[in-house]
N, C-alpha and C positions, 0 to 999 in steps of 0.2 A: 566397916567402911574404911578403906585405906586411902588417904589423900594427904600426901606429905611433900612439901617443897624444900625440905632440909637436905643437907649433904652430910654424910657421916664424917666425924672429925678426922679419921685416918685418911680418907680420900681427900678431904679438904686440905690437909697438910700437903698432899701431893700436888694439888692444884695451886696452892700458894708457891710451892717450889717452882712449878712450871712457869707461873707468871713472872717471878723474879728472873728465872733463867732466860725466858724469851726477851724480857725488857733489857737485861744487862748484857747478854751475850749475842743475841740474834738481831735486835734492832740495829746495832752498829754494823754488823756484818751485812745487813741488807743494803747498806749504802755503798758498798764496794762493787766495782765492775770486775768480777772474778772470771778467770779462765776456768775451763773444766778441771784442769789439773789443780789449780789453786783451790777451787771449791772443795774438791775431794780431800785435799790435804787438811784444810781447815775444819771440814765437817766431821771427819772421822773421830777425833777426840771428843767432840760435842755429842756425837751419837753414843759414844761409850758412856758418857755421863748420864744420858737419858736411860740407857739400859740399866745402869747402876741404880737409878731412881725408880726402876720398875714401871716405866712409862713407854717402853719401846713397843711399836706395832700394837697399840692398845685396841685397835679395831678387830684383832684376830683372837680366836680362842687359845687357851694355853697349849693345846695339842699342836698348834701351828706356831708356837713361839711368841704369842701375844699375851696381853694382860688379861683377856677374858672379862673385861669390865662390863660388857653390855653396852647398848646404844645410848642409854641415858647418861651414864658416866662418861662415855666417849664424847657425847655432845658437850658436856661441861668442860672437858679437856680441849676440845676443838675450838671452843670460844676463845681460848688462849692461843692455841696453835695458829689459828687463822689470822692473828694480828701481824704475823711475819711471813715474808715470802719464802724464806728458807726453812721455817719451822717444820712444815710437813716432812721435808726430807730428813731433818735432824731427828724427828720423832718417829721415823719409820712408817709414815702413812701418807706419803705423797702420791698423788695421781700421776700416771696411771698404774704405778707399781702396786698400790694397795688393792685396787680393784682387780688387777691381773693375778695377784696372789690368790684372792678369793676365787677367781675364775678357774685357775688351775686346781685349787682344792675341790671345787664343785665338780670339775671334770673327772678327777680321780675318784670321787665318791660315786659319780654316775657310771664310770667305766673302770672297775677295779683292776683290769688288766693293764691300765696305764699308771700303776703305782710307781713304776720306775721314774716317772716325771717328777716325783717329789724330790728325789736327790739330785736329779739332773738340773731342774730349773726352779722348782718351788722353794726349796730350802735356801739356795743361794740368793733368791729374790727376797725372802724373808729376812735373811741376815744382812741385806744391803750390799752384797758382794757383786750383784749384777743389776742391770736396769732393763726395763721392758718397755714395749710400746704396744698400743692397742690400735690396730689398723682396720677400721670399719668404714669410715666415711669416704665417699667417692664424690668426684665433681658432679655426678648426676644423681646421687643418692645420699641425702642427708637425714632428714627427719623421718623418712619412710624407708626402712631397711629392706622392704620387699622389692625395692627397685635395684638392689645391688647387682652388679654385672660381673664382678671379679669371680672367676671360676676356678675350681680345682677338679681335675679329671684324673681318675685313678688309672695308672699305667703299671700293671704288675704290683710291685711292692712299694710304689711311690705315688705321691700326689704331684700332678703337674699344674702349677698355679700361673694364671695369666690375668692381669687386670691393672687398674690405675686407681690408686688411693691418694687422698690428701687429708690434711689435718690429722695425721698420725702423730699423736703427741709423743715426744721424745724419740721420734723415728731416726734421727741422725746421731743419737748417742746411745741407743738401745743395744743390748746384747742379744735379745730375742724380740721378735715381733709376733704378736698373736693376731692372726689375719682372719677376718670373717669372709668366707667365700661361699659361692653357690656350688654345692656338690650334688644336689638332686633337683635339676631344673624342672622336672615334670611333676614334682610334688606340690602340695598345697603351699600357698605363698609363705606361711610362717614355718614351713618344714623343709624349705629348700636349702637352708644355709647351715654351715658347720664352722667350727673354729679350728685352726691349724697353727701350730707353733713353727715359725720360720726363723732359724738362727741368723743373726746379722752376718753379712758376708757371704751368704749362700749365693752361688752364681745365678744371675738373672735378676737379683734385687738391686735396683738402682734408686738411690735417694737423690731425686732431682734437685731439691732445694728445701730449705726451711722457709715456710711461707711468711713473709712480713705481715704483721697484723697491727691493729690498734695498740695491743699490749706491747709488742716489739716491732715497731714500724721500720727500723733500720734493717738493711740487708744483713743477714747473719747465717752462720752454718755451724752445726755441732754445739748448740747451746742447750743447756738444761732448761726444760720448759718450752722448747720450741715445738712447732707443728710442721711436720714434713709432708712433702709430696713425693710419692714413691711409685715406681713402675715395677710390676712383677711380670717378667717375661720368661716363660718356660722354666719357672723355678721348680726344682725337684727336691722334695723332702720325703722321708720315710712315711708310710701310712700310719706308723705308730705315733707320729706327731699330732694326730688328731686329739683335740681336747674334748673329753667326754664322748658322747655318741654321735654318729653321723646323723645330720638332719636336725640336731638339737641346738644349733647355733643361736637362733632367735631366743629360745628359752634361756640359754646361758647368758645371753646379752641382757635380758630383762632381769635375771637374778643378780647380775653384776651391777647393772646401772641403778637398781633400786637403792641398795646401800650406798653406792657411790654418790647418788644425788643427795641423800641426806647428809653425807659427810661434807659435801660442798656447802650445804645450807648451814651446817654447824660452824664451818669456818667463816662463812659470811657474817655470822653474829659477831665474831671477833673483829673482822675488818670494820664493820659498822661501829662497833664500840670505840675503836681507835680513832675513826673519823669524828665520832661524836665528842670524844675527849678534846680533840683539836678545835672543834666548833665551840665548845663551852669555854675553853681556855682563851680563845681569841675574843669572845664576847666580853670577857672581863678585862682584857688587856688593851683593847683598842678604843681610843677616845676619838669621837668625831661628832661634829654638829652639836656641841654643848653637853655631851654626856657619853658614858661608855656605851658600846653597842648593846651590852646586856640590858640597858634601860629602854631600848627601842622595842616597840610592840611586835614588829615584824620578826626580829631576832628571837624574842621570847616565844613567838608562835613556832619558829623553826625548831627551837629546843624542845618545846612541848610535843610537837608533832613527831619529831624524831624519836623521842623517848617512847611515846605511845606505839609507834610503828615497830620499834625495836623489841619492845616487850611483847607485843602481839606475835611477832615473828619467832621470838624465843620460845614462847609458850606453845605455839603451833609445832615448832621443831621438836621440842622435848616431848610433846604429846605423841608425835609420830614415832619418836624413839622408844617411848614407853610401850606403844602398841607393838613395835617390832620385838622388844624384849619379852612381852607378855604373850602375844598371839602369833608372832612370826611376821615375815616380810609381807606375805600376801595380804594379811589383814590391814596393813598400813599403806597400801599402794595409793589410795585416794589421798591420804594425808601427805604422803611424800610428794605427789604431784602438786598438791595445794601449796606446800611450803616452797617448792621449787620455783614457781612463778611469783609467789608473794614475797619470799625472802630475797629474790633477785631484785625486785623493784624497791624494797626497803633499803637494800644495800646501795643501790644507785641513788635513791633520794637523799640518804644521809650524807653520802660523800659529796653529792652535788651541793648541798647546803654548806658543807664545810669548805668547799672550794669557793663558793660565793662570798662567804663572810671574810675570807682572807683576801679578796680582791685579786690584784695582779700577782701577789705572792702565791696565791693558790694555784696559779697556772705554771709556776716555775718548778724546777727540780730541786729547789731549796727545801721543799716539803715533799713528803711521800704522796700527797693527795693527787697530783697529776697522774702518777702511775696507777694509783688505786682507782681513779676515775676511769682510765682507759680499760683496766682489767675488769671493772664492774660491768661495763657495757656488754662484755662477752657472756656474762652470767645469764643473760636472758636468751642465749642461743645454745650454748653447749649442753650436752646431756638432755636434749629436747628443748625446742623453743617454747616460749611462753604460750603461744597459741595452741600447741599440741597439748600441753598440760592443762590449760583451761578447758579445752574440749573434753579431755579425759575425765576431769573432775565433774564437769556438767553431765556427761553421759552416765557416770556411775551414780551420781545423785539422783538423776531422773529414773533410774531403775527402781527406786523406792516409791514411785508415784504411779498412779493410774489416771487415764483421762476421764473426764466427767462431763456429760452433756450439760448438766446443771452444776454450777460451782458448788463445791462442798460447803462453802461458807455463805451460801445464798441466804440472806436474812429472811425474806418472805417464806421460804421453805422451812427454815428452822423455826420461825414463829408459828407456822401452821402445825408443825410437829409438836412444839411445846404446848400449844393450845389443846391438841388432842390428848397428849400424855397427861396433862395436869387439869383436864376438864372438870373433874369432880371437885378438886380443891378450889379451882377458880369459881365454880358455880356456888360452892358453899360460902366462899368469901363474899361473893356478890349478894347472896341472899341475906347475909348478916349485916349488910350496910343499912 
């Protein structure tokens, strides 16, 4: 029986380095309002140091230029990376680039004739030389991808794409867009869609705006991390730009979003821990109504509840990661959905308590909490809203059960069965009284 919660010393040394690096180099950088050019200039040397430390693109196998650590070790690293807004970019596993790299790799594996995409797009993406966007969500199609209306019609050696997308992450700064389109409208709902790479600047691609959100409420354009609204009007790209096989877009999306979701959950552990540290520090530092806040029972409850929720989320996340490493993504789908909605709620709860204990200070930009709070609310929506994941978990659990006219734990029925089964022993015991 193997049951081990320890981390091997060599990898723990890497984690210790990462923690110091994030705290000393990236926390200060997070406080600056950088332009795209400034960020690129500052981030490049930091990325080089991460590569030297052997932690670049740790989510990918060595064949694709990553560390090949597996999901459990990746989870431990992401607990640290998740504490900083810029850390995923510096460590080479920021969304959507990390998921899109996996998507291109899956597509090449699915359709070997597209091997040329490796040098054209995949390798530059892995090296951090280009940026990508994932263009799936539409104003009329969010959590249900079978409602997508953007189409790609083949015309000779080209796809002609028409449609309206929004919440295309990094759409205004991307070099390539991976667009999910309907290519087979008469097929079964989950076999209608395909993925196609559209280079930025292709005629007919119009980035209407970066959509202001709770996370970035002020009007902006061309910002790293922004979510764009895009029109595709008679956009023509070569048929070879298809990712994988035609009609396999939904399957590819599921293969991409599964690991992507657990990566989010891993990073949320780090964000929760940073908020928790601020909560505890404040409780010991603030004096009010005759004692430190740490002496108040309500605050003690917040600390205890936060710790319990964080540990539960951490164990659920690492268990899902272990299943992925041991049995593959398919075996961990229920676990991934479970941690997606549970981890998002824990993240929100802990940050909310940290805001509350800081009072008015918690609402200001003097602390990172107000930004963390706004970003945390979105966690319950992106990559599938809580309600969808809860429904998915419930349906999969119920597959293991059968209906019963008489409850299986019906006491009178069990008593009658026990009396029949042990009748001789009961009779013998009675006769000896």
